[in-house]
C-alpha positions as CSV (number, residue, x, y, z in Angstrom):
1,M,130.9,110.5,-30.9
2,D,128.3,108.6,-28.7
3,L,128.1,109.8,-25.2
4,E,127.3,107.4,-22.3
5,P,124.0,108.2,-20.6
6,W,124.3,110.4,-17.5
7,P,122.2,110.3,-14.4
8,I,120.5,113.3,-12.8
9,Q,123.2,114.6,-10.4
10,I,121.0,116.5,-8.1
11,H,119.4,115.4,-4.9
12,P,115.5,115.4,-4.5
13,P,113.5,118.6,-3.4
14,L,114.3,118.8,0.4
15,S,118.1,118.2,0.0
16,V,118.2,120.6,-2.9
17,A,116.5,123.2,-0.8
18,G,118.9,122.7,2.0
19,S,121.9,123.2,-0.6
20,L,120.2,126.4,-1.9
21,I,119.4,128.2,1.3
22,G,121.5,126.4,3.9
23,T,120.6,123.8,6.3
24,D,120.3,126.4,9.2
25,R,117.5,128.1,7.3
26,L,115.9,124.9,5.9
27,Y,114.7,123.5,9.2
28,V,113.6,126.8,10.6
29,F,111.6,127.7,7.4
30,L,109.9,124.3,7.3
31,Y,108.4,125.3,10.8
32,K,107.8,128.9,10.2
33,Y,106.8,128.9,6.6
34,P,105.4,125.7,5.7
35,R,103.1,126.8,2.8
36,L,105.9,128.7,1.2
37,M,108.3,125.7,1.5
38,H,105.8,123.5,-0.2
39,K,105.7,126.0,-3.0
40,F,109.5,126.0,-3.2
41,L,109.8,122.1,-3.0
42,G,107.0,121.8,-5.8
43,K,109.2,123.9,-8.1
44,L,112.2,121.8,-7.2
45,L,110.4,118.7,-8.0
46,E,109.0,120.1,-11.3
47,T,112.6,121.0,-12.3
48,W,114.0,117.6,-11.4
49,L,111.4,115.9,-13.5
50,L,111.9,118.2,-16.4
51,L,115.6,117.4,-16.3
52,Q,115.1,113.5,-16.2
53,E,112.5,114.0,-19.0
54,F,115.0,115.8,-21.1
55,R,117.6,113.2,-20.3
56,D,115.5,110.3,-21.3
57,D,114.4,112.1,-24.5
58,Y,118.0,113.0,-25.4
59,Y,119.1,109.3,-25.1
60,G,116.0,107.7,-26.2
61,Q,115.6,105.8,-23.2
62,V,112.9,105.1,-20.5
63,T,114.3,105.3,-16.9
64,E,112.7,102.5,-14.8
65,S,115.3,102.4,-12.0
66,I,116.2,105.5,-10.1
67,G,118.5,106.2,-7.1
68,L,118.2,109.3,-4.9
69,C,120.5,110.9,-2.3
70,D,118.5,112.7,0.4
71,D,121.0,113.5,3.0
72,H,119.0,116.3,4.8
73,A,115.8,114.5,4.9
74,C,116.0,112.1,7.7
75,F,116.9,114.7,10.2
76,L,113.2,115.4,10.2
77,P,110.9,113.7,12.7
78,E,108.4,111.1,11.1
79,G,105.5,113.6,10.8
80,M,107.6,116.4,9.0
81,Y,109.3,113.7,6.7
82,R,105.7,112.7,5.8
83,E,104.8,116.3,5.0
84,F,107.8,117.6,3.3
85,V,109.7,114.6,1.9
86,L,107.5,111.7,1.0
87,P,105.1,113.3,-1.4
88,Y,107.9,114.7,-3.5
89,N,110.2,111.6,-3.5
90,K,107.3,109.3,-4.0
91,A,106.4,111.1,-7.1
92,I,110.0,110.6,-8.5
93,Y,110.0,106.9,-7.5
94,E,106.7,106.2,-8.9
95,R,107.5,107.7,-12.3
96,Y,111.1,106.6,-12.8
97,G,111.6,103.8,-10.2
98,K,109.1,101.0,-11.6
99,R,111.8,98.3,-11.5
100,W,114.3,99.4,-8.8
101,R,114.7,102.2,-6.2
102,Y,117.7,103.1,-4.4
103,L,118.2,105.5,-1.6
104,H,121.3,107.2,0.1
105,M,120.8,109.0,3.4
106,D,123.7,110.3,5.6
107,S,121.9,110.0,9.0
108,P,119.9,107.6,11.1
109,I,116.7,106.1,9.4
110,H,115.1,103.9,11.9
111,H,112.4,106.4,12.7
112,I,111.2,106.5,9.2
113,A,112.0,102.6,8.3
114,R,108.3,101.9,7.9
115,I,107.8,104.8,5.5
116,L,110.8,103.8,3.4
117,V,109.6,100.2,3.2
118,E,105.8,100.4,2.9
119,E,105.3,103.7,1.2
120,L,108.3,104.5,-0.8
121,K,109.1,100.9,-1.5
122,I,112.9,101.2,-1.5
123,N,114.7,98.3,-2.8
124,E,118.3,99.2,-1.9
125,L,119.5,101.6,1.0
126,D,122.8,103.1,2.2
127,V,122.8,102.9,6.0
128,A,125.0,105.7,7.3
129,A,127.7,105.1,10.1
130,T,125.7,107.3,12.4
131,E,122.9,104.3,12.3
132,D,123.2,101.0,14.1
133,L,122.9,98.1,11.7
134,A,121.7,95.7,14.4
135,R,118.9,98.2,15.0
136,V,117.7,98.4,11.6
137,K,118.3,94.8,10.4
138,P,114.9,93.6,11.7
139,L,113.2,96.5,10.0
140,F,114.6,96.0,6.4
141,D,115.5,92.1,6.7
142,G,114.0,90.4,3.6
143,K,112.5,93.7,2.1
144,V,115.6,96.1,1.5
145,V,119.2,95.4,0.4
146,M,121.5,97.5,2.8
147,H,124.8,98.9,2.4
148,G,126.9,100.2,5.1
149,N,128.1,101.2,7.6
150,V,131.8,101.7,8.6
151,S,132.6,105.1,9.8
152,N,135.5,106.8,7.9
153,R,136.8,107.9,11.2
154,I,138.2,104.5,11.9
155,L,140.3,104.6,8.7
156,T,142.7,107.4,9.8
157,T,146.3,106.7,10.6
158,S,145.8,107.2,14.5
159,V,143.3,104.2,14.6
160,S,144.4,100.7,15.4
161,L,143.8,97.8,13.1
162,E,142.1,96.1,15.9
163,T,139.4,98.8,15.8
164,V,138.9,98.2,12.2
165,K,138.5,94.5,12.7
166,D,135.9,95.1,15.5
167,A,134.1,97.5,13.0
168,V,134.1,95.1,10.3
169,E,133.0,92.1,12.4
170,Y,130.2,94.1,14.0
171,C,128.7,95.0,10.6
172,I,129.0,91.3,9.3
173,A,127.5,89.9,12.5
174,S,124.6,92.5,12.7
175,A,123.5,92.6,9.1
176,A,124.8,89.8,7.1
177,P,123.1,86.8,8.4
178,G,120.3,85.6,6.1
179,G,121.7,87.8,3.2
180,G,120.6,91.2,1.8
181,Y,123.6,93.0,3.0
182,I,126.5,94.7,1.2
183,F,129.6,95.7,3.2
184,D,130.9,99.1,2.5
185,V,131.2,102.5,4.2
186,G,127.7,103.7,3.4
187,G,128.5,106.3,0.8
188,E,132.1,107.5,0.0
189,L,135.6,107.8,1.5
190,Y,136.8,111.0,2.6
191,A,140.1,113.0,2.4
192,G,142.4,112.0,5.2
193,V,141.8,108.3,5.3
194,D,144.8,106.0,5.3
195,P,144.9,104.0,2.0
196,G,146.5,101.1,3.8
197,K,143.8,100.8,6.2
198,V,141.2,100.7,3.4
199,V,142.8,97.9,1.7
200,F,143.2,96.0,5.1
201,M,139.4,96.7,5.8
202,V,138.3,95.2,2.5
203,K,140.5,92.2,2.7
204,Y,139.4,91.5,6.3
205,A,135.8,91.8,5.4
206,K,136.2,89.3,2.4
207,K,137.8,87.0,5.0
208,V,135.1,87.2,7.7
209,G,132.2,87.9,5.4
210,R,132.2,84.4,3.7
211,Y,129.1,82.2,4.0
212,P,128.6,80.3,6.2
213,L,129.2,83.0,8.6
214,K,130.8,82.5,12.0
215,N,128.2,81.7,14.7
216,E,125.3,81.9,12.2
217,P,122.6,79.3,12.9
218,K,122.4,76.8,10.3
219,P,119.1,76.8,8.1
């Protein structure tokens, strides 16, 4: 029986490190033991690349488009991101992202936007609900396709449909003008959301997200 090619279902080095030792230790150890952490991250990168190489050899493929989920990384200030994330993620993208590079991060990213665009050369990015689309739209406009960023919190039964409408309208107005934006929740739906509100949200987004957008200047 032929099997469908499977992706590597592990995060890049820094987020793997957080999963293994806990985020409470991760950020402290980066400050206290930087040399040791670089050795740790180097081993995690080596393991990631070995798994990807095995995957490609097994299926007889050459991966040229890659997506990473790096949820812990953007809690770091820019300087520490450059030191403990950039070299490791860049090694993955340069080897396996020659055609397309995707990134998911569950936290604000405006402080590292220039790195993502100019140095990691990200093509597609999930924007978490903790970030303001209006703030990052100018940073990524015309360079990165953005997804996001409705919060799951507004999809619970206690939240009004007007609140859902407001959130959808804000996302569309902030990020959709000119294109390069895909409306979604910026990652996944969590347990406890109201399925009816999810359906309502999608239908409303399709209604107000049609081009030409309301109040969008004509080209």
